LOKE-315368 format. One record per residue (C-alpha): x, y, z; residue number from 0. Coordinates in Angstrom, 3 decimals, always signed. Last residue first. Layout:
# LOKE-315368
<node x="X" y="Y" z="Z" num="NUM"/>
...
END
This chain:
# LOKE-315368
<node x="-2.602" y="+1.787" z="+5.213" num="217"/>
<node x="-1.973" y="-1.768" z="+6.414" num="216"/>
<node x="-1.168" y="-2.891" z="+2.902" num="215"/>
<node x="-4.663" y="-3.437" z="+1.550" num="214"/>
<node x="-4.915" y="-3.614" z="-2.247" num="213"/>
<node x="-8.480" y="-4.033" z="-3.446" num="212"/>
<node x="-7.094" y="-4.654" z="-6.934" num="211"/>
<node x="-4.359" y="-6.579" z="-8.760" num="210"/>
<node x="-4.424" y="-7.643" z="-12.399" num="209"/>
<node x="-1.642" y="-9.918" z="-13.609" num="208"/>
<node x="-0.050" y="-10.389" z="-17.028" num="207"/>
<node x="+2.388" y="-13.238" z="-17.595" num="206"/>
<node x="+5.115" y="-14.180" z="-20.037" num="205"/>
<node x="+6.565" y="-17.637" z="-19.640" num="204"/>
<node x="+9.364" y="-18.466" z="-17.183" num="203"/>
<node x="+13.000" y="-19.222" z="-18.019" num="202"/>
<node x="+14.074" y="-15.563" z="-18.001" num="201"/>
<node x="+12.568" y="-15.085" z="-14.503" num="200"/>
<node x="+9.226" y="-13.316" z="-14.164" num="199"/>
<node x="+8.171" y="-11.292" z="-11.131" num="198"/>
<node x="+4.933" y="-9.758" z="-9.855" num="197"/>
<node x="+5.289" y="-7.433" z="-6.861" num="196"/>
<node x="+3.066" y="-6.242" z="-4.034" num="195"/>
<node x="+4.516" y="-3.696" z="-1.630" num="194"/>
<node x="+5.027" y="-2.746" z="+2.006" num="193"/>
<node x="+6.827" y="+0.573" z="+2.492" num="192"/>
<node x="+10.023" y="+1.053" z="+4.509" num="191"/>
<node x="+9.756" y="+2.463" z="+8.052" num="190"/>
<node x="+9.653" y="-0.942" z="+9.725" num="189"/>
<node x="+6.585" y="-2.945" z="+10.701" num="188"/>
<node x="+7.121" y="-4.331" z="+14.175" num="187"/>
<node x="+8.289" y="-7.536" z="+15.805" num="186"/>
<node x="+7.756" y="-7.847" z="+19.549" num="185"/>
<node x="+5.337" y="-10.804" z="+19.507" num="184"/>
<node x="+7.542" y="-13.012" z="+17.286" num="183"/>
<node x="+6.377" y="-16.630" z="+17.565" num="182"/>
<node x="+2.757" y="-15.676" z="+18.225" num="181"/>
<node x="+2.998" y="-12.989" z="+15.530" num="180"/>
<node x="+4.021" y="-15.473" z="+12.847" num="179"/>
<node x="+1.624" y="-18.210" z="+13.989" num="178"/>
<node x="-1.333" y="-15.812" z="+13.768" num="177"/>
<node x="-0.244" y="-14.717" z="+10.307" num="176"/>
<node x="-0.290" y="-18.256" z="+8.893" num="175"/>
<node x="+1.677" y="-21.476" z="+8.458" num="174"/>
<node x="+4.996" y="-19.799" z="+9.293" num="173"/>
<node x="+7.920" y="-20.627" z="+7.012" num="172"/>
<node x="+11.477" y="-19.760" z="+8.047" num="171"/>
<node x="+13.885" y="-18.741" z="+5.252" num="170"/>
<node x="+14.410" y="-15.285" z="+6.816" num="169"/>
<node x="+10.657" y="-14.651" z="+6.968" num="168"/>
<node x="+8.222" y="-16.729" z="+4.910" num="167"/>
<node x="+4.441" y="-16.643" z="+5.264" num="166"/>
<node x="+2.107" y="-19.516" z="+4.341" num="165"/>
<node x="-1.577" y="-18.666" z="+4.255" num="164"/>
<node x="-3.884" y="-21.468" z="+5.366" num="163"/>
<node x="-5.546" y="-19.909" z="+8.426" num="162"/>
<node x="-6.641" y="-16.905" z="+6.330" num="161"/>
<node x="-7.459" y="-14.021" z="+8.686" num="160"/>
<node x="-4.507" y="-11.636" z="+8.472" num="159"/>
<node x="-3.262" y="-12.494" z="+4.992" num="158"/>
<node x="-6.614" y="-12.118" z="+3.256" num="157"/>
<node x="-5.998" y="-12.975" z="-0.410" num="156"/>
<node x="-8.885" y="-12.794" z="-2.869" num="155"/>
<node x="-8.416" y="-14.825" z="-6.055" num="154"/>
<node x="-11.426" y="-17.096" z="-5.551" num="153"/>
<node x="-10.282" y="-17.779" z="-1.978" num="152"/>
<node x="-6.705" y="-17.036" z="-0.989" num="151"/>
<node x="-3.667" y="-18.270" z="-2.899" num="150"/>
<node x="-1.303" y="-18.118" z="+0.095" num="149"/>
<node x="+1.510" y="-20.550" z="-0.701" num="148"/>
<node x="+1.444" y="-19.866" z="-4.461" num="147"/>
<node x="+0.390" y="-16.261" z="-3.872" num="146"/>
<node x="+3.637" y="-15.694" z="-1.949" num="145"/>
<node x="+3.544" y="-13.779" z="+1.327" num="144"/>
<node x="+7.108" y="-12.707" z="+2.159" num="143"/>
<node x="+7.576" y="-11.106" z="+5.577" num="142"/>
<node x="+10.634" y="-9.020" z="+4.846" num="141"/>
<node x="+13.764" y="-8.771" z="+6.955" num="140"/>
<node x="+15.841" y="-6.397" z="+9.085" num="139"/>
<node x="+14.200" y="-3.163" z="+7.972" num="138"/>
<node x="+15.034" y="-0.191" z="+10.182" num="137"/>
<node x="+13.111" y="+1.318" z="+13.104" num="136"/>
<node x="+15.406" y="+0.093" z="+15.901" num="135"/>
<node x="+13.104" y="-2.625" z="+17.205" num="134"/>
<node x="+15.392" y="-5.633" z="+16.675" num="133"/>
<node x="+13.017" y="-7.480" z="+14.329" num="132"/>
<node x="+11.850" y="-4.550" z="+12.189" num="131"/>
<node x="+9.870" y="-6.135" z="+9.367" num="130"/>
<node x="+9.151" y="-4.842" z="+5.873" num="129"/>
<node x="+5.957" y="-6.492" z="+4.533" num="128"/>
<node x="+5.957" y="-8.140" z="+1.110" num="127"/>
<node x="+2.947" y="-9.309" z="-0.908" num="126"/>
<node x="+3.823" y="-11.773" z="-3.649" num="125"/>
<node x="+3.269" y="-12.809" z="-7.242" num="124"/>
<node x="+5.428" y="-15.103" z="-9.378" num="123"/>
<node x="+7.887" y="-16.309" z="-6.730" num="122"/>
<node x="+6.501" y="-19.822" z="-6.358" num="121"/>
<node x="+3.991" y="-20.565" z="-9.144" num="120"/>
<node x="+0.888" y="-18.491" z="-9.748" num="119"/>
<node x="-1.601" y="-19.734" z="-12.348" num="118"/>
<node x="-1.116" y="-18.024" z="-15.694" num="117"/>
<node x="-2.942" y="-15.170" z="-17.459" num="116"/>
<node x="-3.542" y="-13.704" z="-14.050" num="115"/>
<node x="-6.150" y="-12.680" z="-11.517" num="114"/>
<node x="-5.783" y="-10.871" z="-8.220" num="113"/>
<node x="-7.557" y="-9.525" z="-5.171" num="112"/>
<node x="-5.494" y="-8.018" z="-2.368" num="111"/>
<node x="-4.397" y="-8.493" z="+1.213" num="110"/>
<node x="-3.227" y="-7.094" z="+4.494" num="109"/>
<node x="-5.664" y="-5.360" z="+6.829" num="108"/>
<node x="-5.726" y="-5.459" z="+10.646" num="107"/>
<node x="-2.142" y="-4.736" z="+11.684" num="106"/>
<node x="-1.855" y="-4.526" z="+15.473" num="105"/>
<node x="-0.164" y="-7.927" z="+15.866" num="104"/>
<node x="+2.640" y="-6.841" z="+13.536" num="103"/>
<node x="+3.471" y="-4.168" z="+16.101" num="102"/>
<node x="+3.307" y="-0.676" z="+14.653" num="101"/>
<node x="+6.391" y="+1.388" z="+13.889" num="100"/>
<node x="+5.402" y="+2.114" z="+10.303" num="99"/>
<node x="+1.807" y="+1.044" z="+9.687" num="98"/>
<node x="+0.809" y="+4.195" z="+7.788" num="97"/>
<node x="+3.540" y="+3.560" z="+5.236" num="96"/>
<node x="+3.168" y="+6.482" z="+2.855" num="95"/>
<node x="+3.986" y="+5.937" z="-0.821" num="94"/>
<node x="+1.409" y="+3.137" z="-1.203" num="93"/>
<node x="+2.790" y="+0.233" z="-3.218" num="92"/>
<node x="+2.467" y="-1.489" z="-6.578" num="91"/>
<node x="+4.346" y="-3.962" z="-8.728" num="90"/>
<node x="+6.322" y="-4.860" z="-11.802" num="89"/>
<node x="+9.117" y="-7.315" z="-12.535" num="88"/>
<node x="+10.639" y="-8.758" z="-15.652" num="87"/>
<node x="+13.378" y="-11.162" z="-16.725" num="86"/>
<node x="+16.955" y="-10.666" z="-17.901" num="85"/>
<node x="+16.213" y="-11.637" z="-21.509" num="84"/>
<node x="+13.321" y="-9.111" z="-21.564" num="83"/>
<node x="+10.427" y="-10.970" z="-23.171" num="82"/>
<node x="+8.043" y="-7.980" z="-22.862" num="81"/>
<node x="+5.364" y="-9.993" z="-21.094" num="80"/>
<node x="+5.578" y="-9.069" z="-17.437" num="79"/>
<node x="+2.535" y="-6.799" z="-17.325" num="78"/>
<node x="+1.266" y="-5.850" z="-13.887" num="77"/>
<node x="-2.138" y="-4.253" z="-14.413" num="76"/>
<node x="-3.286" y="-2.340" z="-11.344" num="75"/>
<node x="-6.953" y="-1.702" z="-10.574" num="74"/>
<node x="-7.675" y="+1.447" z="-8.542" num="73"/>
<node x="-9.632" y="+3.159" z="-11.269" num="72"/>
<node x="-6.893" y="+2.473" z="-13.821" num="71"/>
<node x="-3.344" y="+1.688" z="-12.735" num="70"/>
<node x="-0.452" y="+0.771" z="-15.020" num="69"/>
<node x="+2.642" y="-1.357" z="-14.509" num="68"/>
<node x="+5.293" y="-2.465" z="-16.950" num="67"/>
<node x="+7.961" y="-5.160" z="-16.945" num="66"/>
<node x="+11.590" y="-5.362" z="-18.009" num="65"/>
<node x="+14.774" y="-5.848" z="-16.025" num="64"/>
<node x="+18.188" y="-4.182" z="-16.414" num="63"/>
<node x="+17.252" y="-1.592" z="-13.803" num="62"/>
<node x="+16.276" y="+2.054" z="-14.115" num="61"/>
<node x="+13.706" y="+1.602" z="-11.295" num="60"/>
<node x="+11.025" y="+2.795" z="-13.736" num="59"/>
<node x="+12.292" y="+0.201" z="-16.243" num="58"/>
<node x="+12.105" y="-2.742" z="-13.810" num="57"/>
<node x="+8.724" y="-1.755" z="-12.474" num="56"/>
<node x="+6.971" y="+0.538" z="-9.996" num="55"/>
<node x="+3.394" y="+1.710" z="-9.720" num="54"/>
<node x="+1.589" y="+3.764" z="-7.070" num="53"/>
<node x="-1.648" y="+3.293" z="-5.117" num="52"/>
<node x="-2.649" y="+6.696" z="-3.831" num="51"/>
<node x="-1.592" y="+8.178" z="-0.513" num="50"/>
<node x="-2.635" y="+11.751" z="-1.107" num="49"/>
<node x="-0.570" y="+14.660" z="+0.179" num="48"/>
<node x="-2.417" y="+17.733" z="+1.390" num="47"/>
<node x="-1.469" y="+20.868" z="-0.559" num="46"/>
<node x="+1.472" y="+22.876" z="+0.798" num="45"/>
<node x="+1.599" y="+26.254" z="-0.970" num="44"/>
<node x="-2.161" y="+26.529" z="-1.427" num="43"/>
<node x="-2.744" y="+24.932" z="+1.988" num="42"/>
<node x="-0.584" y="+27.592" z="+3.646" num="41"/>
<node x="-2.537" y="+30.366" z="+1.913" num="40"/>
<node x="-5.819" y="+28.970" z="+3.248" num="39"/>
<node x="-4.457" y="+28.763" z="+6.815" num="38"/>
<node x="-3.076" y="+32.298" z="+6.594" num="37"/>
<node x="-6.543" y="+33.534" z="+5.595" num="36"/>
<node x="-8.097" y="+31.894" z="+8.684" num="35"/>
<node x="-5.441" y="+33.304" z="+11.002" num="34"/>
<node x="-6.034" y="+36.750" z="+9.571" num="33"/>
<node x="-9.796" y="+36.495" z="+10.081" num="32"/>
<node x="-9.502" y="+35.819" z="+13.806" num="31"/>
<node x="-9.167" y="+33.129" z="+16.475" num="30"/>
<node x="-9.753" y="+30.250" z="+14.065" num="29"/>
<node x="-11.305" y="+26.778" z="+14.388" num="28"/>
<node x="-9.767" y="+23.941" z="+12.412" num="27"/>
<node x="-11.783" y="+22.027" z="+11.543" num="26"/>
<node x="-14.494" y="+24.172" z="+13.146" num="25"/>
<node x="-15.223" y="+26.977" z="+10.720" num="24"/>
<node x="-18.083" y="+29.410" z="+11.231" num="23"/>
<node x="-16.079" y="+32.205" z="+12.918" num="22"/>
<node x="-13.816" y="+32.662" z="+9.891" num="21"/>
<node x="-16.865" y="+33.770" z="+7.912" num="20"/>
<node x="-17.026" y="+36.988" z="+9.926" num="19"/>
<node x="-17.134" y="+39.190" z="+6.863" num="18"/>
<node x="-14.079" y="+37.465" z="+5.368" num="17"/>
<node x="-12.745" y="+33.923" z="+5.858" num="16"/>
<node x="-14.695" y="+32.529" z="+2.885" num="15"/>
<node x="-12.931" y="+35.069" z="+0.680" num="14"/>
<node x="-9.590" y="+33.424" z="+1.532" num="13"/>
<node x="-10.689" y="+30.265" z="-0.243" num="12"/>
<node x="-11.359" y="+26.622" z="+0.710" num="11"/>
<node x="-12.248" y="+27.260" z="+4.344" num="10"/>
<node x="-12.794" y="+24.405" z="+6.832" num="9"/>
<node x="-15.918" y="+22.861" z="+8.412" num="8"/>
<node x="-18.202" y="+23.847" z="+5.541" num="7"/>
<node x="-21.587" y="+25.051" z="+6.695" num="6"/>
<node x="-24.445" y="+22.564" z="+6.470" num="5"/>
<node x="-27.297" y="+22.986" z="+4.010" num="4"/>
<node x="-30.667" y="+22.176" z="+5.513" num="3"/>
<node x="-32.528" y="+19.469" z="+3.630" num="2"/>
<node x="-35.810" y="+20.141" z="+1.854" num="1"/>
<node x="-38.542" y="+17.594" z="+2.385" num="0"/>
END
């Protein structure tokens, strides 16, 4: 059975606006051909921004620390094995914080899947959420979710739903996400971006971590 081709909902080129083509588009709809062409030209000059997983590390931050990060097909490799005498760090984040200004209780996805060349010890691998405690839009603290205290199941961390997932904020430990939001119902995510980071102090051995399925409320 032959399917019926559907018209595109928005134009990709100015030619698609001509000969009445502007009338066929719905997202957005246009009043005339000129408006349709202007829309295409605007997109050429201002292409839509993607919110792809992005690396950071000691060297990319121009710091004294080592560490490298690379991403292939959505899987990040956090390599803290360059023996920098100051230590290493590397991590990932999404450039746009889609959860900014939302109550912590409204966040539905926080987690990731990981593996490493060593088992996590305190401070090795963590997910960090910027928290606005006085509701002025700025970061007052971070909710620190350490893989040692929230190891997940078979390397998959689900911060929101795991009842055994320790979370630290301002030196106070909450046993899980539900306890955190119950104690602080007005707290919101601030305008800074959540991130996952792997860290190595000078006294710790080298480590390489893989991180995938990263959910940071985006």
